[in-house]
C-alpha positions in Angstrom: -0.1 0.0 0.1 2.8 2.4 0.8 4.9 1.8 -2.3 1.7 3.0 -4.3 2.2 6.2 -3.1 5.7 6.6 -3.8 4.9 6.3 -7.6 5.8 9.4 -9.7 3.0 10.8 -11.5 3.0 10.7 -15.0 2.2 13.8 -17.0 0.0 13.9 -20.3 1.6 17.0 -21.1 5.0 16.6 -23.1 5.9 20.3 -23.5 4.4 23.6 -22.0 3.9 26.1 -24.9 4.5 30.0 -23.9 2.2 32.2 -25.1 2.9 36.1 -25.1 -0.2 38.3 -25.4 0.7 41.9 -26.1 -1.7 44.5 -25.7 -1.1 47.5 -27.7 -2.6 50.9 -26.6 -2.7 54.0 -28.6 -1.7 57.1 -26.0 -5.2 58.5 -25.1 -5.1 62.4 -24.5 -4.8 63.4 -21.0 -5.8 66.6 -19.4 -3.1 68.7 -17.9 -2.8 69.2 -14.3 -4.2 72.5 -13.2 -2.4 74.9 -11.1 -4.8 75.8 -8.3 -4.8 79.1 -6.6 -3.8 79.1 -3.0 -5.9 80.8 -0.6 -4.9 84.2 0.8 -3.5 83.6 4.5 -4.0 87.1 5.5 -8.2 86.5 5.3 -10.6 84.6 6.4 -11.7 81.3 4.5 -15.1 83.1 3.8 -13.7 86.4 2.8 -14.6 87.5 -0.6 -11.3 87.1 -2.3 -10.9 83.4 -0.9 -14.4 82.2 -1.7 -13.8 83.6 -5.2 -10.4 81.4 -5.4 -12.0 78.2 -3.9 -15.1 78.6 -6.8 -12.4 79.1 -9.5 -10.4 76.0 -8.0 -13.7 74.2 -8.2 -14.2 74.8 -11.9 -10.8 73.8 -12.5 -11.0 70.4 -10.8 -14.4 69.8 -12.3 -12.8 70.4 -15.9 -9.7 68.0 -14.9 -11.8 65.3 -13.4 -13.8 65.4 -16.8 -10.9 65.2 -18.7 -9.5 62.2 -16.6 -12.8 60.8 -17.2 -12.5 61.0 -21.0 -8.7 59.4 -20.9 -10.0 56.3 -18.9 -13.0 55.8 -21.4 -10.5 56.1 -24.4 -8.5 53.3 -22.9 -11.8 51.4 -21.8 -12.6 51.6 -25.5 -9.3 50.3 -26.9 -9.6 47.5 -24.4 -13.1 46.3 -25.2 -12.7 46.2 -28.7 -9.0 44.8 -29.4 -7.7 47.7 -31.1 
């Protein structure tokens, strides 16, 4: 009974074939990182100047996020079509 456990296992696979899959993607356009305006230290957060800067930064960030989403969609499209 113990001798049966010591036998080598015979594989039906003669050779292992290696297959390389190379995915080629075209570079998708990506937005430039926006330069956000810092808040003015001498003024409180709710001051007119700082609120304006916050609003401008928010608009810049929204445009940047929209551009990043477009970049992701571009790569997702390429991966789904195999092109």
